[in-house]
N, C-alpha and C positions, 0 to 999 in steps of 0.2 A: 189494227195489229192485235194478234191474240195475246192474252195475258197469262203469265205463268208465275205461280207463287212458290218460293222456296222457304223453308223454315230451318233454323239452326238450334239444336239442343243447347248449345253453349255460346258464350260471347265470342265475337269475331276477334277479340283481343288474344284469345288462346290459339296458339299455333296448332293446326291439325289438318290432316289430309282431306277430310270431308269439307271443311270450310274453304280450303284453297280450291278444291275441285269445283265447288258451287260457284265461286267467284270467277274462275276461268271460263265456265260455260256462260255465265251471265254476261261477262265482258265480250266473249267471242261471238255471241249470237244476239247482241243487243239491237242490231239493225233488223233482225228477223222477228223478234218477239219482245213484248213488254214484260220485263221481269220485275218482281217485287220480292223482298226478303223480310221475313218477320224474325226478329232476334231478341234475346234478353239484352240487358244493359251492356253497351259496347262503346268504347271510345273510338274504335275503328269503324269507318262507315263505308257503305257501298250505295250505289244509285238506287232510289226507290226503297230505302230501308225503313221498316217500321220497327221502332225500338220500344219494347215494353220495359220501361225503366224500373218497375217494381220487382223485377226478377234478375238474379245473377245467372240463372240458367233455367232451362225448361225440363231438366231431368226429373223424372217422376219419383225416383227413389228419395225418401226422406221428406216428402211433402205430405201434409195431412189431406184428408178428403176435401175439407173446405178450401184449402189452398189450390188443390187440383181443379175443383169446380170453378174457382175464380179464374185460374189460368185458362181453362177450357173456354170459358165464355169471352174472355178478352181476345183470345185467338180467333174465335168465331166472329166476333164483332169486326175485327180487321179484315178477315176473309170476305165477309159480306159487303164491306165497303169497297173492296177491290173488284169483286165480281169476276174472279179468274175463270179461264177456260180449263186450266190444268193446275193441279197442286202436285208438285214433285217433292216428296219427302225423302231424305237421305240419311236420317239418323233415327235410332230406335224410339226415343221418347216422343218426338213429334210425329213419327209414323203412327204410334198408338193414339195420340190425341186427335189427329185428323181423322182416323178411322172411327173413333167414338162419335165425332161430329157427323160423319157420313152415315154411320149405322143408325143413329137416332134422328136423321134427317134435319139436322141443325144447320146444314149448309146445303146449297142447291144440288139436286140430284144430277144436274147437267154437267157438273164439274167432273172431269176425268182425273183419276188418281194414278200416279206412278210412284213406285218405291224403288230406290236404289239402295241395295244392301252393300255398304262399304266395309262390312265386317265379314265374319264367317258364321253361317247359320248355326252350326252345331257347337259354336263356342259361346253362344248366348246362354243365359239362365233358362231353366225349363219354362218359366212363365212367359218370357219374351218369345221363345220359340213357339209356344202354344198360341200366343196372340198373333204372331206373324201368320201362322197357318190359318187361324180363324178369320183374319182380315184379308187373306190373300184374294178372296173372291171380289173384293172391292177394287183391286188394282187392274187397270188395263194392261200394264206391263210391270214385271219385276225385273230390275236390272241388277246383274252381278258384275263385279269388276274382273272376275276370273272364271274360267271354265270349271275350275276346281269347286268353287262355291255353287255354280249352276248345277253341277253333278249332285251336290248335297241336297239342293232343293228338290231335284227330281227323285232322289232316293227317299225323301220324306213326303213324296206325293204332293208337293206344293207347286202349282203351275203346270202348264203344258208347253209344248214346243213353241207355240205362237206367243205365249205370255212371257216366257223366260228369255231375256236378251242379255248378251255379254257385251259390255262396253268398258274396256280397260281404262284406268286412270291415265292422265298425261301429266307431265311436269309443268306444262304451260308454255306460252309463247316466249317467256323470258329465256327458256332453255332451248328453243328451237334453232337458234343460230349459234354456231361455235366460232369464237373469235380467239385465235392464237395469241393476239396481242394482249388480251386480258390475262391469259395465263402468265405471260412474261411479267406483266405489271404486278399482279397479285403475289407472285412468288418473290419478286424483288421486295415488295412491301413487307413480307414476312420473313425475309432473309433466307430464302430457300434457293440453293444453288441449282444450276441447270441439270446437273447429273445426279442430284439427290432424289431418292425415292421417298414419296410421302404416302403414308397409309391413313385413310380416313375412316372415322366412325361418326355416326350422327343419329339422333333420335331424342324422343322425350325421356325425361327421367321417370321411368316406369318399370315395374318388375317384368313386363312383357318384353322390354328391349334388352334385358339381361346384360347390364353394364358390367357386372362382375366377370362375365365371360370375356368381354372386351379387354379388361385388365389382364386376365389370364393369357389371352392370345398375345398381347403386347409383351408380357413378361417372357413367354417362350420364344417369340421371334427375336427379342433383344439379345438372347443368348447366342444367336446364330448370325444375325445380319445387322447392317448399319442402315438406319432409316430415320425419318422424322414422322411424327404423328400429329394429325389435326383431328380434334374432337369438337363437335358442336352438340350441346345438350339443351333441350327445352324444358323449362320448369313451369309449375303453376304460379310462379312468382311469390310463393310464400317464403318466409324466413327459414322454415324447416327444410324445404327442398333446396334452397340456395346453399345452406350449410352442408347438406348431404352431397350436393354436386361439387362443392369446393373441396370436400374430403376426397372425392375420386380424383380430382385434379392434382391435389397434393400427393396422393398415392402414386400417380403416374410421374409426377416431377421427381419424386424420390427414386422411382424405378429406372427412368431413362434419362433424367436430367432436364432442367428447365429449358435449356437451349434446344432440346430435341422435341419439345411439345408446344403445339399451338392449341390453346383451349379457349373456346368461346361459348357463352351462355345466351340463350334466347335471341338467336340471330334471326332477323326478319327474312322472309323468302327472297326479297330483292337482293339482300347481301349474300344469302346462300348461293344464289346464282353465280357469284364470284368465288366464294369459298371452295366450291367443288372443283374449280380450276387448279387449286393447290395440290390436290391429291392425284396419285397415279392408280392406286388400288383402294377400293372401298369395300368394307366388310360389315355385313349385318349379322348381329348375334342374337336376334329375336327368338323367343320361345313361343310367341304368338304374333302372327303377321298376316293380315288378310290380303295384303297386296305387296307392299314394299315400295312406296312412293319414292323414298330416298334413294333406293337402288336405281330407279328410272332417272332421277335427277343426276346421279353420279354417271350413269351411262352417257347422258347427254353431254357430259363434260369429259368424255373419253377416259373414263375410269374403268379398270377391270373390276367387275363386281363379284363378290363371293357372298353366299347366304346359306343359312341353315335350312335343312330339309323340313320345312313346316308350311302348312296351309297354302295360301296363294303365292307365297314368296318363291317356292320351287318353280312355279310356272313362269314368274317374271324373270328369274335368273336364267331359266331355260337350259343352259348348258350343264350337263352332268359333271363335267370336270370343274365346275365352279360352285358345286353344292357340297356341304360338309355336315357332319354330325359331331365329330370329336376334334379337339384342338390339333392333335398330331396329324390327323387326316388333312385338315386345312393347310397346315404348314407344308406338308409334303406336296400338296397341289399348288401352293404358291411358289415353291422353290425356284422353278425355272424362270418365272417372272421377276424374281428378286435378283437373279444372277445373270440374266441374259436380256440386254436392252432390246435386241431384235424381237425376242419372244414377247416382251412386255408391250412393245409398239403394235405387234400383230394382234394381241389380245385386246388392246385399246380400240383398235379399228373394228374388231369383231363386235364388241359391245356397243360402239357408237352406231353401227349399222343396225344392230338389234333394236336400238331405240328408234332410229328413223323409220324402220319398217313396221314397228308395232305400237309405239307409244307417243308419236308426234301429236301436236295439238290439233292440226287440221283433221286428222283421222277421227279424233275424239269428238270434235265439234260437228263434223259431218254426220257421225252416228247419232248424236243427240238431235240434230235438225231433222234427220229422216224419221226418227221415232216420234218427235212432236208433230211433224207434218202428217204422219199417218193417222193421227187422231182427228184430223179435220177433213 
């Protein structure tokens, strides 16, 4: 069985699209390939995980030259023990570290390298962009999650038609089956009536996710319509971020009332699978979004999705009538869904079919299997 090594810049304890995507592929293709994952210190575990406990992360920024050299040689040691056929890096720092090892022939020249860019090329710092361009010759394939990002690579003369592959993210097999009974159960649990409309927001506590805009949208909607709100926010688990998130929750409670708000912090993906059944409409307010994984998860739970016109999110949302720039534009586009149950149900099915046709797990796994198989 061919061996494939993944690496994670950060602990698996931290919720993130890249970490979840890697786990989905490893679990889905474990009968086809032997996967290993090298990570910093993590309490969460996956099969064949090598944990370098001396590191809280593999992020290059902030580390001294001595620390970077030590990290580099520890990763090299583990790779040489595994003797993989493929190293598939999917985060910027480990992409750079593995390419240094490859460039200086510190790992076998027979190992094939693949890089999945789960961000957006022109949103990285200048140094990272230069290193990606410099190291691009080492990759057999460069995978982007959207055609938008692939276009940026081509514009910057990185990779050719054969090297650049688009494989969209998936929400994972947890989301591939829709169970109406779960919706009934979860809405009863949170005291949501059958005919109540619930609007959802979800994301990390980060400037990129633009939580102040979410508050503004809720404030303006509250003047016109009756609804409940469910928000789920992921933090770095520091006391500072917990306090900041609790301040947002308090602001929303004062705005629409405690009884109209369901607020949850650091919800694991297994639970999010159920939480998305609560909402009917899901809104992304991001100012930077390479893909929009939460939008895909919401679509899988028959949510009508709306998103800002940025990066790869536009591509994922797909329908022009569900993209917005200004709050008033969004509210105008939402209006019919908020007053017409028939229109709302029609839009829900539209987005559910969009998920099934483009972002289901089987399609994602098949694309990765075809890519790996092509190397042998």
